[in-house]
The first five atom37 places (N, CA, C, CB, O) and aatype in JSON, in Angstrom:
{
  "aatype": [20, 20, 20, 20, 20, 20, 20, 20, 20, 20, 20, 20, 20, 20, 20, 20, 20, 20, 20, 20, 20, 20, 20, 20, 20, 20, 20, 20, 20, 20, 20, 20, 20, 20, 20, 20, 20, 20, 20, 20, 20, 20, 20, 20, 20, 20, 20, 20, 20, 20, 20, 20, 20, 20, 20, 20, 20, 20, 20, 20, 20, 20, 20, 20, 20, 20, 20, 20, 20, 20, 20, 20, 20, 20, 20, 20, 20, 20, 20, 20, 20, 20, 20, 20, 20, 20],
  "atom_mask": [
    [1, 1, 1, 1, 1],
    [1, 1, 1, 1, 1],
    [1, 1, 1, 1, 1],
    [1, 1, 1, 1, 1],
    [1, 1, 1, 1, 1],
    [1, 1, 1, 1, 1],
    [1, 1, 1, 1, 1],
    [1, 1, 1, 1, 1],
    [1, 1, 1, 1, 1],
    [1, 1, 1, 1, 1],
    [1, 1, 1, 1, 1],
    [1, 1, 1, 1, 1],
    [1, 1, 1, 1, 1],
    [1, 1, 1, 1, 1],
    [1, 1, 1, 1, 1],
    [1, 1, 1, 1, 1],
    [1, 1, 1, 1, 1],
    [1, 1, 1, 1, 1],
    [1, 1, 1, 1, 1],
    [1, 1, 1, 1, 1],
    [1, 1, 1, 1, 1],
    [1, 1, 1, 1, 1],
    [1, 1, 1, 1, 1],
    [1, 1, 1, 1, 1],
    [1, 1, 1, 1, 1],
    [1, 1, 1, 1, 1],
    [1, 1, 1, 1, 1],
    [1, 1, 1, 1, 1],
    [1, 1, 1, 1, 1],
    [1, 1, 1, 1, 1],
    [1, 1, 1, 1, 1],
    [1, 1, 1, 1, 1],
    [1, 1, 1, 1, 1],
    [1, 1, 1, 1, 1],
    [1, 1, 1, 1, 1],
    [1, 1, 1, 1, 1],
    [1, 1, 1, 1, 1],
    [1, 1, 1, 1, 1],
    [1, 1, 1, 1, 1],
    [1, 1, 1, 1, 1],
    [1, 1, 1, 1, 1],
    [1, 1, 1, 1, 1],
    [1, 1, 1, 1, 1],
    [1, 1, 1, 1, 1],
    [1, 1, 1, 1, 1],
    [1, 1, 1, 1, 1],
    [1, 1, 1, 1, 1],
    [1, 1, 1, 1, 1],
    [1, 1, 1, 1, 1],
    [1, 1, 1, 1, 1],
    [1, 1, 1, 1, 1],
    [1, 1, 1, 1, 1],
    [1, 1, 1, 1, 1],
    [1, 1, 1, 1, 1],
    [1, 1, 1, 1, 1],
    [1, 1, 1, 1, 1],
    [1, 1, 1, 1, 1],
    [1, 1, 1, 1, 1],
    [1, 1, 1, 1, 1],
    [1, 1, 1, 1, 1],
    [1, 1, 1, 1, 1],
    [1, 1, 1, 1, 1],
    [1, 1, 1, 1, 1],
    [1, 1, 1, 1, 1],
    [1, 1, 1, 1, 1],
    [1, 1, 1, 1, 1],
    [1, 1, 1, 1, 1],
    [1, 1, 1, 1, 1],
    [1, 1, 1, 1, 1],
    [1, 1, 1, 1, 1],
    [1, 1, 1, 1, 1],
    [1, 1, 1, 1, 1],
    [1, 1, 1, 1, 1],
    [1, 1, 1, 1, 1],
    [1, 1, 1, 1, 1],
    [1, 1, 1, 1, 1],
    [1, 1, 1, 1, 1],
    [1, 1, 1, 1, 1],
    [1, 1, 1, 1, 1],
    [1, 1, 1, 1, 1],
    [1, 1, 1, 1, 1],
    [1, 1, 1, 1, 1],
    [1, 1, 1, 1, 1],
    [1, 1, 1, 1, 1],
    [1, 1, 1, 1, 1],
    [1, 1, 1, 1, 1]
  ],
  "atom_positions": [
    [[1.05, -1.12, -0.09], [-0.05, -0.08, 0.14], [0.74, 1.15, -0.15], [-0.75, -0.08, 1.69], [1.8, 1.13, 0.48]],
    [[0.57, 2.36, -0.98], [1.27, 3.64, -0.74], [0.79, 4.61, 0.23], [1.34, 4.3, -1.88], [-0.38, 4.99, 0.25]],
    [[1.57, 4.96, 0.92], [1.31, 6.15, 1.64], [0.91, 7.49, 1.06], [2.33, 6.36, 2.29], [1.24, 7.7, -0.1]],
    [[0.36, 8.26, 1.6], [-0.3, 9.41, 0.98], [1.19, 10.38, 0.77], [-1.68, 10.16, 2.11], [1.21, 11.35, 0.03]],
    [[2.19, 9.98, 1.43], [3.35, 10.91, 1.3], [4.29, 10.23, 0.14], [4.18, 11.1, 2.82], [5.32, 10.76, -0.27]],
    [[3.87, 9.17, -0.24], [4.66, 8.72, -1.44], [4.26, 8.88, -2.6], [4.9, 7.56, -1.46], [5.03, 8.55, -3.5]],
    [[3.04, 9.4, -2.92], [2.21, 9.48, -4.12], [2.12, 10.95, -4.24], [0.75, 8.72, -4.03], [2.11, 11.7, -3.26]],
    [[2.06, 11.32, -5.42], [1.95, 12.65, -6.07], [0.44, 13.46, -5.74], [2.13, 12.37, -7.72], [-0.55, 12.77, -5.56]],
    [[0.36, 14.66, -5.69], [-0.9, 15.2, -5.08], [-1.79, 15.48, -6.69], [-0.53, 16.86, -3.93], [-1.27, 15.3, -7.79]],
    [[-3.02, 15.89, -6.48], [-3.57, 16.02, -7.37], [-3.33, 16.94, -8.25], [-4.41, 16.0, -7.09], [-3.61, 16.72, -9.43]],
    [[-2.78, 18.13, -7.83], [-2.09, 19.23, -8.59], [-0.96, 18.74, -9.38], [-1.59, 20.29, -7.67], [-0.81, 19.0, -10.57]],
    [[-0.17, 18.01, -8.65], [1.04, 17.5, -9.49], [0.9, 16.42, -10.7], [1.98, 16.87, -8.5], [1.66, 16.28, -11.66]],
    [[-0.32, 15.68, -10.38], [-0.6, 14.73, -11.57], [-1.31, 15.71, -12.72], [-1.71, 13.35, -11.07], [-1.11, 15.65, -13.94]],
    [[-1.95, 16.39, -12.21], [-2.8, 17.18, -13.13], [-1.78, 18.01, -14.28], [-3.74, 18.31, -12.14], [-2.03, 18.18, -15.47]],
    [[-0.52, 18.46, -13.49], [0.33, 19.17, -14.23], [1.38, 18.18, -15.07], [1.02, 20.16, -13.26], [1.9, 18.57, -16.11]],
    [[1.62, 17.01, -14.57], [2.18, 16.2, -15.47], [1.35, 15.87, -16.52], [2.62, 15.13, -14.91], [1.87, 15.65, -17.61]],
    [[0.09, 15.81, -16.38], [-0.87, 15.26, -17.54], [-1.26, 16.4, -18.57], [-2.29, 14.64, -16.88], [-2.02, 16.28, -19.53]],
    [[-0.55, 17.61, -18.13], [-0.96, 18.79, -19.09], [-2.15, 19.44, -18.78], [-1.13, 18.38, -20.48], [-2.46, 20.24, -19.66]],
    [[-2.91, 19.38, -17.87], [-4.2, 19.98, -17.37], [-3.72, 20.93, -16.48], [-5.24, 19.0, -16.69], [-3.08, 20.64, -15.47]],
    [[-4.07, 22.3, -16.9], [-3.87, 23.47, -15.9], [-4.66, 24.38, -16.34], [-2.49, 24.05, -15.74], [-5.49, 24.11, -17.2]],
    [[-4.52, 25.69, -15.79], [-5.33, 26.7, -15.78], [-5.41, 27.16, -17.34], [-4.83, 27.77, -14.76], [-6.48, 27.32, -17.92]],
    [[-4.24, 27.32, -17.9], [-4.59, 27.51, -19.26], [-5.4, 26.95, -20.38], [-3.78, 27.51, -19.63], [-5.61, 27.45, -21.48]],
    [[-5.82, 25.79, -19.85], [-6.56, 24.6, -20.58], [-8.09, 25.1, -20.31], [-6.17, 22.91, -19.86], [-8.97, 25.01, -21.17]],
    [[-8.27, 25.62, -19.0], [-9.47, 25.93, -18.6], [-10.03, 27.46, -18.73], [-9.48, 25.49, -17.34], [-11.17, 27.84, -18.5]],
    [[-8.79, 28.3, -19.2], [-9.21, 29.6, -19.35], [-10.57, 29.98, -19.97], [-8.28, 30.16, -20.03], [-11.1, 30.89, -19.32]],
    [[-11.16, 29.65, -20.81], [-12.4, 29.5, -21.43], [-13.45, 29.04, -20.86], [-12.32, 28.88, -22.33], [-14.49, 29.37, -21.44]],
    [[-13.6, 28.27, -19.75], [-14.55, 27.75, -19.2], [-15.4, 28.68, -18.37], [-14.08, 26.77, -18.58], [-14.94, 29.58, -17.66]],
    [[-16.69, 28.37, -18.53], [-17.52, 29.39, -17.7], [-18.53, 28.4, -16.88], [-18.4, 30.59, -18.75], [-19.0, 27.32, -17.25]],
    [[-18.72, 29.1, -15.67], [-20.01, 28.43, -15.08], [-21.46, 28.86, -15.52], [-19.98, 28.64, -13.63], [-21.8, 30.04, -15.65]],
    [[-22.29, 27.76, -15.72], [-23.53, 28.28, -16.44], [-24.66, 27.22, -15.73], [-23.4, 28.15, -18.32], [-24.38, 26.26, -15.01]],
    [[-25.88, 27.63, -16.09], [-27.05, 26.91, -15.66], [-27.54, 25.99, -16.87], [-28.18, 27.95, -15.2], [-27.28, 26.41, -18.0]],
    [[-28.08, 25.0, -16.78], [-28.5, 24.13, -17.85], [-29.79, 24.02, -17.36], [-27.74, 22.76, -18.1], [-29.99, 23.79, -16.17]],
    [[-31.06, 24.25, -18.51], [-32.32, 23.69, -18.05], [-33.09, 23.47, -19.34], [-33.08, 24.64, -17.01], [-32.69, 23.82, -20.45]],
    [[-34.09, 22.95, -19.12], [-34.9, 22.41, -20.26], [-34.57, 21.47, -20.97], [-35.13, 23.17, -21.08], [-35.28, 21.22, -21.94]],
    [[-33.53, 20.75, -20.72], [-32.7, 19.74, -21.53], [-33.72, 18.42, -21.4], [-30.99, 19.46, -20.82], [-33.99, 18.06, -20.26]],
    [[-34.29, 17.66, -22.55], [-34.98, 16.71, -22.56], [-34.53, 15.53, -21.68], [-35.13, 16.47, -23.76], [-33.41, 15.08, -21.94]],
    [[-35.08, 15.09, -20.9], [-34.52, 13.96, -20.27], [-33.75, 14.33, -18.76], [-33.49, 13.33, -21.35], [-33.35, 13.47, -17.97]],
    [[-33.67, 15.62, -18.57], [-33.06, 16.15, -17.45], [-33.79, 17.45, -16.94], [-31.63, 16.4, -17.77], [-33.21, 18.54, -16.9]],
    [[-35.27, 17.26, -16.52], [-36.11, 18.45, -16.13], [-35.27, 19.22, -15.13], [-37.56, 18.04, -15.49], [-34.35, 18.64, -14.55]],
    [[-35.51, 20.33, -14.92], [-34.96, 21.18, -13.82], [-34.07, 22.21, -14.36], [-34.22, 20.38, -12.78], [-34.03, 22.44, -15.57]],
    [[-33.42, 22.77, -13.58], [-32.19, 23.73, -13.75], [-31.02, 23.34, -12.79], [-32.63, 25.29, -13.42], [-31.12, 23.2, -11.57]],
    [[-29.83, 23.17, -13.58], [-28.79, 22.56, -13.06], [-27.56, 23.37, -13.16], [-28.66, 21.34, -13.62], [-27.46, 24.12, -14.13]],
    [[-26.46, 23.31, -12.17], [-25.39, 24.02, -12.32], [-24.57, 23.2, -13.07], [-24.84, 24.46, -11.15], [-24.67, 21.97, -13.03]],
    [[-23.64, 23.87, -13.84], [-22.84, 23.3, -15.01], [-21.47, 24.21, -15.18], [-23.79, 23.33, -16.46], [-21.28, 25.25, -14.55]],
    [[-20.61, 23.68, -16.08], [-19.35, 24.09, -16.51], [-19.41, 24.1, -17.94], [-18.26, 23.26, -16.0], [-19.47, 23.03, -18.55]],
    [[-19.4, 25.36, -18.62], [-19.48, 25.3, -20.26], [-18.05, 25.32, -20.5], [-20.32, 26.64, -21.12], [-17.37, 26.27, -20.1]],
    [[-17.44, 24.16, -21.23], [-16.18, 24.06, -21.89], [-15.91, 24.69, -23.13], [-15.92, 22.85, -22.09], [-14.96, 25.47, -23.25]],
    [[-16.79, 24.37, -24.18], [-16.61, 25.0, -25.27], [-17.84, 25.09, -26.22], [-15.56, 24.43, -25.84], [-18.75, 24.3, -25.99]],
    [[-17.97, 25.97, -27.26], [-18.79, 26.26, -28.13], [-18.56, 25.48, -29.52], [-18.75, 27.63, -28.21], [-17.49, 25.04, -29.93]],
    [[-19.61, 25.43, -30.05], [-19.56, 24.88, -31.55], [-20.85, 25.2, -32.52], [-19.43, 23.24, -31.47], [-21.97, 25.24, -32.02]],
    [[-20.68, 25.41, -33.82], [-21.74, 25.56, -34.59], [-21.95, 24.6, -35.35], [-21.73, 26.54, -35.24], [-21.0, 24.19, -36.03]],
    [[-23.33, 23.94, -35.47], [-23.6, 22.99, -36.32], [-24.87, 23.48, -37.25], [-23.83, 21.72, -35.52], [-25.73, 24.13, -36.67]],
    [[-25.01, 23.27, -38.3], [-26.17, 23.62, -39.15], [-26.89, 24.86, -38.54], [-27.18, 22.37, -39.28], [-28.08, 24.85, -38.19]],
    [[-25.98, 26.0, -38.43], [-26.43, 27.48, -38.14], [-27.08, 27.53, -36.62], [-27.65, 28.01, -39.35], [-27.76, 28.46, -36.19]],
    [[-26.74, 26.36, -35.9], [-27.32, 26.6, -34.43], [-25.99, 26.37, -33.52], [-28.7, 25.41, -33.99], [-25.1, 25.55, -33.77]],
    [[-26.03, 27.2, -32.49], [-24.93, 26.95, -31.45], [-24.97, 26.08, -30.45], [-24.66, 27.95, -30.84], [-25.9, 26.33, -29.67]],
    [[-24.21, 24.98, -30.11], [-24.25, 24.16, -29.13], [-23.09, 24.36, -27.96], [-24.23, 22.89, -29.75], [-22.01, 24.81, -28.36]],
    [[-23.2, 24.12, -26.88], [-22.14, 24.21, -25.8], [-21.8, 22.73, -25.2], [-22.69, 25.22, -24.58], [-22.66, 21.87, -25.03]],
    [[-20.73, 22.6, -24.97], [-20.01, 21.41, -24.36], [-19.94, 21.62, -22.99], [-18.62, 21.17, -24.9], [-19.12, 22.43, -22.55]],
    [[-20.86, 20.83, -22.06], [-21.12, 21.17, -20.65], [-20.87, 20.12, -19.81], [-22.44, 21.59, -20.41], [-20.95, 19.02, -20.36]],
    [[-20.6, 20.12, -18.73], [-20.74, 19.03, -17.75], [-21.56, 19.81, -16.55], [-19.18, 18.35, -17.25], [-21.24, 20.88, -16.05]],
    [[-22.59, 19.05, -16.26], [-23.47, 19.47, -15.08], [-23.87, 18.37, -14.22], [-24.73, 20.14, -15.53], [-23.78, 17.19, -14.55]],
    [[-24.37, 18.84, -13.0], [-24.74, 18.1, -11.99], [-26.26, 17.65, -11.9], [-24.34, 18.79, -10.91], [-27.08, 18.56, -11.7]],
    [[-26.62, 16.66, -11.98], [-28.2, 16.31, -11.75], [-28.25, 15.36, -10.48], [-28.94, 15.45, -13.18], [-27.44, 14.51, -10.12]],
    [[-29.56, 15.79, -9.87], [-29.96, 15.04, -8.72], [-30.75, 13.81, -9.2], [-30.8, 15.92, -7.76], [-31.91, 13.99, -9.56]],
    [[-30.31, 12.76, -9.23], [-30.94, 11.59, -9.43], [-31.51, 10.65, -8.52], [-30.25, 11.03, -9.99], [-31.03, 9.53, -8.36]],
    [[-32.62, 11.1, -7.87], [-33.05, 10.48, -6.65], [-32.21, 10.42, -5.42], [-33.34, 9.24, -6.94], [-32.18, 9.36, -4.79]],
    [[-31.5, 11.51, -5.0], [-30.95, 11.52, -3.67], [-29.18, 11.28, -3.93], [-31.78, 10.21, -2.7], [-28.31, 11.33, -3.05]],
    [[-29.01, 11.02, -5.37], [-27.48, 10.93, -5.5], [-26.92, 11.86, -6.55], [-27.04, 9.47, -5.87], [-27.64, 11.77, -7.54]],
    [[-25.92, 12.75, -6.75], [-25.51, 13.45, -7.87], [-24.86, 12.64, -9.02], [-24.63, 14.43, -7.43], [-23.97, 11.8, -8.86]],
    [[-25.37, 12.96, -10.13], [-24.69, 12.45, -11.33], [-24.33, 13.33, -12.21], [-25.37, 11.58, -11.98], [-25.14, 14.18, -12.61]],
    [[-22.93, 13.26, -12.7], [-22.44, 14.28, -13.49], [-22.8, 13.66, -15.11], [-20.72, 14.58, -13.1], [-22.66, 12.52, -15.54]],
    [[-23.24, 14.74, -15.69], [-23.43, 14.71, -17.18], [-22.57, 15.43, -17.85], [-24.64, 15.11, -17.59], [-22.28, 16.58, -17.52]],
    [[-22.03, 14.73, -19.0], [-21.13, 15.51, -20.12], [-21.87, 15.41, -21.62], [-19.48, 14.76, -20.23], [-22.03, 14.38, -22.28]],
    [[-22.24, 16.68, -21.95], [-23.16, 16.53, -23.27], [-23.02, 17.82, -23.95], [-24.81, 16.21, -22.97], [-22.85, 18.85, -23.3]],
    [[-23.07, 17.81, -25.16], [-23.39, 18.91, -26.25], [-24.72, 19.44, -26.13], [-23.26, 18.37, -27.68], [-25.58, 18.68, -26.57]],
    [[-25.16, 20.64, -25.62], [-26.41, 21.09, -25.38], [-26.67, 22.48, -26.09], [-26.6, 21.14, -23.91], [-25.95, 23.48, -26.04]],
    [[-28.0, 22.28, -26.83], [-28.27, 23.52, -27.47], [-28.09, 24.56, -26.72], [-29.44, 23.61, -27.94], [-28.27, 24.49, -25.51]],
    [[-27.67, 25.85, -27.39], [-27.65, 27.02, -26.69], [-28.79, 27.68, -25.93], [-27.28, 27.8, -27.49], [-28.61, 28.42, -24.96]],
    [[-30.02, 27.34, -26.46], [-31.35, 27.71, -25.93], [-31.34, 27.15, -24.42], [-32.59, 27.05, -26.87], [-32.06, 27.77, -23.63]],
    [[-30.71, 26.21, -23.99], [-30.82, 25.37, -22.72], [-29.9, 26.1, -21.71], [-30.35, 23.75, -22.95], [-30.02, 25.81, -20.52]],
    [[-28.92, 27.11, -22.13], [-27.94, 27.52, -21.35], [-27.97, 28.98, -21.07], [-26.77, 27.14, -21.9], [-28.26, 29.85, -21.89]],
    [[-27.63, 29.15, -19.78], [-27.7, 30.37, -19.24], [-26.47, 30.73, -18.39], [-28.89, 30.43, -18.51], [-25.91, 29.84, -17.76]],
    [[-26.01, 32.01, -18.33], [-24.85, 32.4, -17.62], [-25.08, 32.3, -16.08], [-24.44, 33.8, -18.03], [-26.16, 32.72, -15.67]],
    [[-24.31, 31.87, -15.32], [-24.53, 31.73, -13.95], [-24.33, 32.95, -13.2], [-23.72, 30.74, -13.43], [-24.64, 33.03, -12.02]],
    [[-23.78, 34.0, -13.92], [-23.6, 35.04, -13.29], [-24.57, 36.08, -13.18], [-22.67, 35.45, -13.68], [-24.31, 37.09, -12.52]]
  ]
}
């Protein structure tokens, strides 16, 4: 068994994997609502935008309450279902 002192911290592992602040510079907190299958208004993180067939979509990760447990969803969501959290 490896003790905590013998392993890398999450920050150290992230740095080695190339994940850092610069990769999340464009990320924004948002609210996701009205998505089919996920009724309600959920907190999320918008990672990127893309345009398809003249419509805008955001790639988001958001948390949903699934009967008392939190489930994280990652999906491309139509812009009409996204609002700024600010």
